[in-house]
Each structure stands twice: as C-alpha cells, then as structure tokens.
C-alpha positions as CSV (number, residue, x, y, z in Angstrom):
1,X,0.0,0.0,0.0
2,X,1.1,3.6,-0.6
3,X,0.3,6.9,1.1
4,X,0.2,9.7,-1.4
5,X,0.4,13.2,0.0
6,X,0.0,16.1,-2.3
7,X,0.8,19.7,-1.4
8,X,-1.3,21.9,-3.8
9,X,-2.7,25.4,-4.2
10,X,-6.0,25.8,-2.4
11,X,-7.8,27.0,-5.5
12,X,-6.9,23.7,-7.2
13,X,-8.5,21.5,-4.5
14,X,-11.9,21.0,-6.2
15,X,-10.2,20.0,-9.5
16,X,-8.0,17.5,-7.7
17,X,-10.9,16.1,-5.7
18,X,-12.9,15.6,-8.9
19,X,-9.9,14.0,-10.7
20,X,-9.4,11.6,-7.8
21,X,-13.1,10.7,-7.8
22,X,-12.9,10.0,-11.6
23,X,-10.2,7.4,-11.0
24,X,-12.2,5.8,-8.1
25,X,-10.7,7.5,-5.1
26,X,-13.4,8.6,-2.7
27,X,-11.7,8.6,0.7
28,X,-9.1,11.3,1.4
29,X,-7.8,13.5,4.2
30,X,-7.4,17.2,3.7
31,X,-5.3,19.7,5.7
32,X,-5.2,23.5,5.3
33,X,-1.6,24.4,5.9
34,X,0.9,27.2,5.4
35,X,4.4,26.7,3.9
36,X,7.4,28.2,2.2
37,X,9.2,26.8,-0.8
38,X,10.5,28.1,-4.0
39,X,7.9,30.9,-4.1
40,X,9.7,32.6,-1.1
41,X,6.5,34.4,-0.1
42,X,5.7,38.0,-1.1
43,X,5.3,41.5,0.2
44,X,1.9,43.2,0.6
45,X,1.1,46.8,1.4
46,X,-1.4,47.5,4.2
47,X,-2.2,51.1,5.2
48,X,1.0,52.3,3.6
49,X,3.3,49.8,5.3
50,X,5.0,46.9,3.7
51,X,4.5,43.4,5.2
52,X,6.5,40.4,4.2
53,X,4.3,37.3,3.9
54,X,6.7,34.4,4.2
55,X,4.2,31.5,4.5
56,X,1.7,30.9,1.8
57,X,-1.6,28.9,2.2
58,X,-1.5,25.4,0.7
59,X,-3.8,22.4,0.9
60,X,-2.4,18.9,1.7
61,X,-4.4,15.9,0.4
62,X,-3.6,12.4,1.6
63,X,-4.8,9.2,0.2
64,X,-3.9,5.6,0.9
65,X,-4.1,3.3,-2.2
66,X,-3.2,-0.2,-3.2
67,X,0.2,-0.4,-4.9
68,X,-1.3,-1.0,-8.3
69,X,-3.2,2.4,-8.2
70,X,-0.2,4.5,-7.3
71,X,0.7,5.7,-10.8
72,X,-3.0,6.4,-11.8
73,X,-3.5,8.5,-8.6
74,X,-0.2,10.4,-9.0
75,X,-1.0,11.2,-12.6
76,X,-4.5,12.4,-11.8
77,X,-3.2,14.7,-9.1
78,X,-0.4,16.0,-11.2
79,X,-2.7,16.7,-14.2
80,X,-5.4,18.5,-12.2
81,X,-3.1,20.5,-9.8
82,X,-0.8,21.8,-12.5
83,X,-1.0,25.5,-13.5
84,X,2.5,25.7,-14.9
85,X,3.5,28.4,-12.5
86,X,5.9,28.4,-9.6
87,X,4.3,27.0,-6.4
88,X,2.1,24.2,-8.0
89,X,3.2,21.9,-5.2
90,X,4.7,18.5,-4.6
91,X,3.6,14.9,-4.4
92,X,5.1,12.5,-1.8
93,X,4.7,8.8,-2.0
94,X,5.4,6.6,1.1
95,X,5.1,2.9,1.8
96,X,2.4,1.9,4.3
97,X,3.0,-1.4,6.1
98,X,-0.5,-1.8,7.5
99,X,-3.9,-0.2,7.8
100,X,-6.5,-1.1,10.5
101,X,-10.1,-0.1,10.3
102,X,-11.0,0.8,13.8
103,X,-14.7,-0.1,13.5
104,X,-14.4,-3.6,12.1
105,X,-10.7,-4.6,12.8
106,X,-10.1,-5.2,9.1
107,X,-6.5,-5.0,8.1
108,X,-4.5,-4.3,5.0
109,X,-6.1,-3.5,1.6
110,X,-9.5,-4.5,2.9
111,X,-9.3,-1.6,5.4
112,X,-8.7,1.1,2.8
C-alpha cells in the first residue's frame, strides 16, 4: 500500500478532488496548511506599510491506495493540480506497512 500526500494550491482543490473521484478514489484526508518553498512568499502593502508574507496557504491531500493504483492517482493529481507556475506543489509517495479499520478490525487492503 502507498500513502500519497500532495501539497497543492488551495484553489486547485476541487479540480484535484474531482480527478481523484474520476479514478475511483473517494476517501481522502485534507489539511489546510501554510508553507514556504521556491515561491519565497511575497510583500503586501497594508495602510501604507510593507508586510512580508513568508508562509503561503497550501492544501495537503492524503490518500492511501493499493500499490497498483499509485501511478494512476499520482497522474490524476499532477494533471489536475498543474497550473504551470511556480508554487504548484509537490507529491510525496510513502510505503504503508499496515492499515487497520477501527470499527471492524479489518487490516491491509480491505481496510482502505
């Protein structure tokens, strides 16, 4: 099993969610976060004063999939989250050794 975590722009969330749904992924976890990367933040002017905004809002989507679905899910996220501009985000893929559904005690791929 794989855990796929994608850090994306918040305005791309609905597109990514629909793309994941189209490839059969319905269960996901979403986090609203702030981060800094290659964008390096930006400066805003408020009431005549400059303010440096270092951390930019991002959305993290996490899904757990069977190994055979990894490439399909990664491609769906990449295609739907891409704007072609700096700050589109990153996708991280990790190996999951086990999953346990708390309600039923099911383990492994049956618990996804």
